[in-house]
MARVEX-589463 format. One line per field, with one value per residue (C-alpha): chain; y, z, x. Coordinates in steps of 0.25 Angstrom, whole numbers. Example, Ala and Ser with C-alpha at 12.3 -4.5 7.8 and 13.67 -1.06 7.14 Angstrom:
REM MARVEX-589463
chaine <- (A | A)
c2 <- (-18 | -4)
c3 <- (31 | 29)
c1 <- (49 | 55)
END
This chain:
REM MARVEX-589463
chaine <- (A | A | A | A | A | A | A | A | A | A | A | A | A | A | A | A | A | A | A | A | A | A | A | A | A | A | A | A | A | A | A | A | A | A | A | A | A | A | A | A | A | A | A | A | A | A | A | A | A | A | A | A | A | A | A | A | A | A | A | A | A | A | A | A | A | A | A | A | A | A | A | A | A | A | A | A | A | A | A | A | A | A | A | A | A | A | A | A | A | A | A | A | A | A | A | A | A | A | A | A | A | A | A | A | A | A | A | A | A | A | A | A | A | A | A | A | A | A | A | A | A | A | A | A | A | A | A | A | A | A | A | A | A | A | A | A | A | A | A | A | A | A | A | A | A | A | A | A | A | A | A | A | A | A | A | A | A | A | A | A | A | A | A | A | A | A | A | A | A | A | A | A | A | A | A | A | A | A | A | A | A | A | A | A | A | A | A | A | A | A | A | A | A | A | A | A | A | A | A | A | A | A | A | A | A | A | A | A | A | A | A | A | A | A | A | A | A | A | A | A | A | A | A | A | A | A | A | A | A | A | A | A | A | A | A | A | A | A | A | A | A | A | A | A | A | A | A | A | A | A | A | A | A | A | A | A | A | A | A | A | A | A | A | A | A | A | A | A | A | A | A | A | A | A | A)
c2 <- (0 | 14 | 25 | 38 | 42 | 56 | 59 | 70 | 81 | 80 | 68 | 54 | 45 | 44 | 51 | 45 | 45 | 39 | 49 | 41 | 26 | 18 | 29 | 29 | 43 | 42 | 35 | 31 | 19 | 18 | 10 | 23 | 29 | 26 | 26 | 32 | 30 | 44 | 52 | 67 | 70 | 62 | 70 | 61 | 59 | 62 | 47 | 44 | 44 | 43 | 31 | 27 | 12 | 4 | 15 | 8 | 7 | 22 | 30 | 40 | 30 | 32 | 21 | 17 | 13 | 3 | -6 | -11 | 1 | -2 | 8 | 5 | 10 | 25 | 33 | 42 | 56 | 66 | 79 | 88 | 81 | 85 | 97 | 90 | 80 | 79 | 68 | 59 | 44 | 35 | 20 | 14 | 0 | 0 | 13 | 23 | 37 | 50 | 64 | 76 | 86 | 100 | 113 | 115 | 101 | 105 | 112 | 124 | 131 | 129 | 120 | 121 | 107 | 104 | 93 | 91 | 104 | 114 | 116 | 123 | 114 | 118 | 111 | 114 | 99 | 94 | 89 | 89 | 75 | 75 | 67 | 60 | 56 | 62 | 49 | 34 | 22 | 9 | -2 | -13 | -7 | 0 | 13 | 27 | 35 | 50 | 61 | 72 | 69 | 83 | 81 | 68 | 72 | 77 | 63 | 54 | 61 | 60 | 56 | 69 | 64 | 58 | 72 | 74 | 88 | 90 | 98 | 111 | 103 | 92 | 103 | 110 | 96 | 93 | 107 | 105 | 92 | 92 | 93 | 106 | 120 | 130 | 144 | 157 | 157 | 144 | 136 | 127 | 138 | 140 | 126 | 124 | 114 | 105 | 105 | 101 | 89 | 86 | 87 | 77 | 67 | 70 | 68 | 54 | 51 | 57 | 50 | 37 | 40 | 35 | 43 | 40 | 41 | 55 | 59 | 53 | 61 | 74 | 71 | 68 | 81 | 89 | 82 | 87 | 100 | 110 | 121 | 117 | 122 | 110 | 110 | 97 | 98 | 100 | 92 | 103 | 108 | 123 | 125 | 139 | 138 | 128 | 125 | 120 | 112 | 105 | 100 | 95 | 87 | 82 | 77 | 70 | 63 | 59 | 66 | 70 | 61 | 61 | 56 | 44 | 50 | 64 | 65 | 75 | 78 | 78 | 80 | 70 | 78 | 66 | 52 | 39 | 26 | 15 | 0)
c3 <- (0 | -4 | 7 | 10 | 23 | 27 | 36 | 46 | 49 | 62 | 66 | 69 | 75 | 68 | 56 | 45 | 44 | 33 | 24 | 13 | 10 | -2 | -12 | -21 | -19 | -29 | -43 | -43 | -50 | -48 | -60 | -69 | -65 | -66 | -52 | -49 | -36 | -30 | -33 | -30 | -43 | -52 | -60 | -62 | -75 | -76 | -75 | -64 | -49 | -38 | -29 | -16 | -15 | -2 | 4 | 16 | 20 | 20 | 33 | 27 | 23 | 31 | 42 | 37 | 23 | 30 | 34 | 29 | 29 | 34 | 32 | 45 | 53 | 49 | 55 | 47 | 46 | 56 | 50 | 58 | 51 | 36 | 36 | 42 | 31 | 27 | 17 | 11 | 9 | 0 | 2 | -11 | -17 | -22 | -17 | -5 | -10 | -3 | -5 | 3 | 8 | 9 | 12 | -3 | -4 | 3 | -5 | 3 | -8 | -12 | -24 | -34 | -37 | -50 | -50 | -50 | -41 | -41 | -27 | -20 | -10 | 2 | 0 | 14 | 17 | 4 | 0 | -14 | -19 | -29 | -42 | -39 | -25 | -19 | -16 | -17 | -9 | -17 | -7 | -17 | -21 | -8 | -15 | -13 | -26 | -27 | -36 | -27 | -14 | -8 | -9 | -1 | 9 | 19 | 18 | 19 | 30 | 26 | 12 | 8 | 12 | -2 | -7 | -2 | -2 | 1 | 14 | 14 | 20 | 9 | -2 | 4 | 4 | -10 | -15 | -8 | -17 | -24 | -38 | -35 | -35 | -31 | -38 | -39 | -24 | -26 | -13 | -6 | -2 | -17 | -20 | -24 | -18 | -30 | -30 | -16 | -19 | -31 | -21 | -12 | -24 | -29 | -15 | -15 | -30 | -28 | -15 | -23 | -33 | -33 | -36 | -51 | -52 | -47 | -57 | -68 | -63 | -63 | -78 | -81 | -75 | -82 | -95 | -94 | -86 | -94 | -86 | -74 | -74 | -71 | -67 | -73 | -66 | -52 | -55 | -50 | -55 | -53 | -47 | -47 | -46 | -44 | -59 | -60 | -47 | -52 | -65 | -56 | -48 | -60 | -64 | -51 | -53 | -68 | -74 | -87 | -99 | -114 | -124 | -133 | -145 | -147 | -136 | -129 | -114 | -105 | -91 | -84 | -77 | -69 | -66 | -63 | -60 | -69 | -65)
c1 <- (0 | 5 | 5 | 11 | 18 | 23 | 36 | 32 | 43 | 50 | 44 | 51 | 40 | 32 | 38 | 29 | 14 | 5 | -1 | -9 | -12 | -15 | -9 | 3 | 9 | 20 | 21 | 36 | 43 | 58 | 59 | 56 | 69 | 84 | 90 | 104 | 111 | 112 | 124 | 124 | 131 | 121 | 111 | 98 | 92 | 77 | 74 | 84 | 83 | 93 | 93 | 99 | 102 | 100 | 93 | 88 | 102 | 105 | 105 | 95 | 85 | 72 | 70 | 56 | 61 | 70 | 58 | 45 | 35 | 21 | 10 | 4 | 16 | 13 | 2 | -7 | -2 | -9 | -14 | -5 | 7 | 3 | 11 | 24 | 27 | 42 | 40 | 30 | 33 | 25 | 26 | 22 | 23 | 37 | 43 | 43 | 42 | 46 | 42 | 48 | 38 | 41 | 33 | 32 | 26 | 13 | 2 | -2 | -11 | -25 | -27 | -38 | -44 | -51 | -62 | -77 | -76 | -65 | -60 | -49 | -41 | -33 | -19 | -13 | -12 | -7 | 7 | 11 | 15 | 26 | 25 | 39 | 44 | 57 | 62 | 58 | 62 | 61 | 62 | 64 | 77 | 80 | 83 | 79 | 76 | 76 | 79 | 84 | 93 | 90 | 75 | 75 | 86 | 75 | 68 | 80 | 89 | 104 | 102 | 108 | 122 | 122 | 123 | 136 | 142 | 157 | 159 | 167 | 179 | 178 | 177 | 190 | 197 | 193 | 198 | 211 | 214 | 227 | 221 | 213 | 219 | 209 | 209 | 202 | 198 | 189 | 188 | 178 | 169 | 166 | 163 | 148 | 138 | 138 | 153 | 153 | 145 | 154 | 166 | 160 | 159 | 173 | 179 | 174 | 178 | 192 | 195 | 193 | 204 | 218 | 230 | 231 | 216 | 216 | 226 | 217 | 205 | 213 | 217 | 203 | 198 | 208 | 204 | 190 | 190 | 197 | 190 | 198 | 213 | 222 | 237 | 242 | 255 | 249 | 236 | 227 | 214 | 212 | 198 | 193 | 178 | 166 | 165 | 179 | 178 | 165 | 172 | 184 | 174 | 167 | 180 | 183 | 170 | 174 | 162 | 169 | 169 | 171 | 161 | 165 | 159 | 163 | 174 | 166 | 169 | 158 | 154 | 144 | 133 | 130 | 136 | 131 | 140 | 136 | 138)
END
């Protein structure tokens, strides 16, 4: 049986109440999409969604998803809790769908309703149901499926740790690497948020390289990034602005390539590991 529950703000016991029974809230089929393991540097295609595999083993997985869900364990929502919903959760046949509820989700205006009789309805106690859920847990695959990590971070506390941004200290340490020479007063304080995210990825990638591999990466970056000054004798890139740093970081992630036909140099806007 399909039913809808609601999480109430700032409540822990009970935190969830039953809102509706015998109704399918969201029409969603995971098989309609290509699922990509979440990576902060991947840009989704229109027919793709992110996934987090082995989800019930993650510390940010909600406790009630780790056990059999029984509808009778939820009390009916009291009327004084209608305006205190933080998210909706639809337990459906093959999936469990989540929608974040914000103040803008509540309809606080009068609505003109057409039918046999034209009427004006007061919408103070109405929540707008989006056509697509913010997140979907698929028990049979033990995966959480979603499009935007920021949207679901208030539902799954701690999941935003996947979107790692380098700290100020980590940025300073990275910019002090032997292959980087800062110029034109560019420093850690001027590094943009997107580049801080890229630095977090680059730190992990660079740490896994051996001595000769690091040399190969430097030559690879120099071969593609003509916009960055490079001292071949010192093996140093001169970084004077955020754009140059961005291309250096793309190089460390090996996102440049040359087409087989036409020998055209290109930058991969998004990457996905195959196999």
